[in-house]
C-alpha positions in Angstrom: 57.9 71.5 74.7 55.8 71.8 77.8 56.1 74.6 80.3 57.6 72.4 83.0 60.4 71.4 80.6 60.9 74.9 79.2 61.4 76.7 82.6 64.3 74.6 83.9 66.0 74.9 80.4 65.8 78.7 80.6 67.1 78.7 84.2 70.0 76.5 83.1 70.7 78.8 80.1 70.7 81.9 82.3 73.1 80.3 84.8 75.3 79.2 82.0 75.4 82.7 80.4 76.1 84.3 83.8 79.0 81.9 84.5 80.5 82.6 81.1 80.4 86.4 81.8 82.3 85.8 85.1 84.9 83.6 83.6 88.4 85.1 83.9 89.7 86.3 80.5 91.7 83.7 78.7 95.5 84.1 78.6 96.6 84.6 75.0 100.2 83.7 75.8 100.8 80.0 74.8 103.2 78.3 77.2 103.7 74.8 78.6 101.0 73.8 81.1 103.4 74.0 84.0 103.9 77.7 83.4 101.5 79.4 85.8 99.1 81.8 84.1 97.6 85.1 85.2 95.5 87.8 83.4 95.1 91.3 84.8 93.0 94.2 83.5 94.4 97.7 83.1 94.6 100.0 84.9 96.9 97.9 87.1 96.0 98.3 90.8 99.7 98.5 91.7 100.6 100.9 88.9 97.6 103.1 88.2 99.8 105.9 86.7 100.3 103.6 83.6 97.4 105.1 81.6 96.6 102.2 79.4 93.4 100.3 78.8 93.6 96.6 77.9 95.0 93.5 79.5 98.2 92.1 80.9 98.8 88.4 80.2 101.5 86.7 82.3 103.2 83.3 82.2 105.6 82.3 85.0 108.3 79.7 84.5 107.8 76.7 86.9 110.7 77.8 89.2 109.7 81.5 89.2 109.3 81.7 93.0 112.1 79.3 94.0 115.4 80.9 94.9 118.3 79.0 93.3 116.1 77.5 90.6 117.5 77.9 87.0 114.2 79.7 86.1 113.9 81.7 89.3 112.1 85.0 88.6 111.9 84.2 84.9 108.6 85.1 83.2 106.9 86.5 80.2 104.2 89.1 80.2 102.3 90.9 77.5 100.6 94.2 77.5 97.7 93.9 75.0 96.6 97.6 75.0 94.4 100.0 73.1 96.8 103.0 73.1 100.0 103.3 71.1 102.7 103.2 73.9 105.0 105.4 71.7 108.0 103.4 73.0 111.5 104.8 73.5 114.3 103.8 75.8 113.5 106.6 78.2 109.7 105.8 78.2 110.4 102.1 78.8 112.7 102.9 81.7 110.2 105.2 83.3 107.2 102.8 82.9 109.2 99.7 84.1 110.3 101.6 87.2 106.7 102.6 87.9 105.6 99.0 87.3 108.2 97.3 89.6 108.1 100.0 92.3 104.3 99.7 92.5 104.4 95.9 92.4 107.1 95.4 95.0 105.7 98.1 97.4 102.2 96.5 97.1 103.6 93.0 97.9 105.8 94.3 100.7 102.8 95.9 102.4 101.1 92.5 102.4 104.0 90.9 104.3 103.8 90.4 108.0 106.9 92.5 108.6 106.9 95.1 105.8 110.0 97.1 105.2 109.7 100.8 106.0 111.2 101.6 102.6 111.5 99.3 99.6 114.6 100.1 97.5 113.5 102.0 94.3 113.7 100.2 91.0 116.0 101.5 88.2 115.8 100.4 84.6 118.3 100.8 81.7 117.2 100.1 78.1 118.8 100.4 74.6 116.9 100.4 71.4 118.0 97.5 69.0 115.5 98.5 66.2 112.0 99.9 65.9 110.4 97.0 67.7 113.1 95.5 70.1 114.6 96.9 73.3 117.2 95.2 75.5 117.9 96.2 79.1 118.4 95.6 82.7 116.1 96.2 85.7 117.4 96.7 89.2 114.6 96.0 91.6 113.6 94.3 94.8 112.1 90.7 95.1 109.3 91.2 97.6 107.9 87.8 96.7 110.7 85.3 97.5 114.1 86.5 98.7 113.3 89.9 100.1 116.5 91.1 98.5 117.5 93.3 95.7 117.6 91.6 92.3 119.1 92.4 88.8 116.9 91.3 85.9 117.7 91.1 82.2 114.9 92.0 79.8 114.0 91.9 76.2 111.0 93.9 75.1 109.3 93.5 71.7 106.6 95.7 70.3 104.2 95.1 67.4 100.9 96.5 66.2 98.2 93.9 65.6 96.1 95.3 62.6 93.4 92.6 62.7 92.7 93.3 66.4 93.6 97.0 66.4 95.7 96.3 69.5 99.2 97.3 70.5 101.3 94.4 71.8 104.3 94.9 74.1 106.0 91.6 75.1 108.4 91.4 78.0 110.8 88.6 78.6 112.4 88.9 82.1 115.0 86.8 83.9 118.0 87.3 86.2 119.9 84.8 84.0 122.3 86.0 81.4 120.9 86.1 77.8 122.9 82.9 76.9 121.1 80.8 79.5 118.6 78.1 78.2 115.7 79.8 80.0 115.7 82.5 77.3 115.1 79.9 74.6 112.1 78.6 76.7 110.7 82.2 77.1 111.2 82.8 73.4 108.9 79.8 72.8 106.1 81.5 74.7 104.0 82.8 71.8 101.0 85.1 71.4 97.8 83.4 70.3 96.2 86.2 68.4 95.4 86.6 64.7 97.8 89.4 63.6 98.8 88.2 60.1 
């Protein structure tokens, strides 16, 4: 290979490697293509007091931001974290309140006419077994309605031995647990080798 052919090849290779490094992390939540995807690294900018390292993977139902849609404010998110979250009903309640208070206050501050005070979030959870918690979150929708909202939630925890990661999966919707959206959210799966 001549020098004139080698140099452009190495420049291309360097650019390709740099682009791969800057690629956003792939979302490991499998969902239909019309479910918007987001991946955020811990610590979360809006909830820095959640002391985890890892990644939050999010999938939003198509009508997530549309008031009146059957899947309004329905979404699934996964904390793929290094630390054991040592879950309990009380810990989940505390961390969910921190999460939603931080998120809604951050979004509200970006609005043109921010509220002086965003209503505080309140969470109530019950342990079903060692890996499942069911509860309710009373919070504020700073994204769409600018009103208080009541969300139902199912949280599942598991440890992934192969990846040495703790997985906390959140299914959230204002719809009752009998609504078809819950079946759709249940079909959002984690694409990770955890046999």
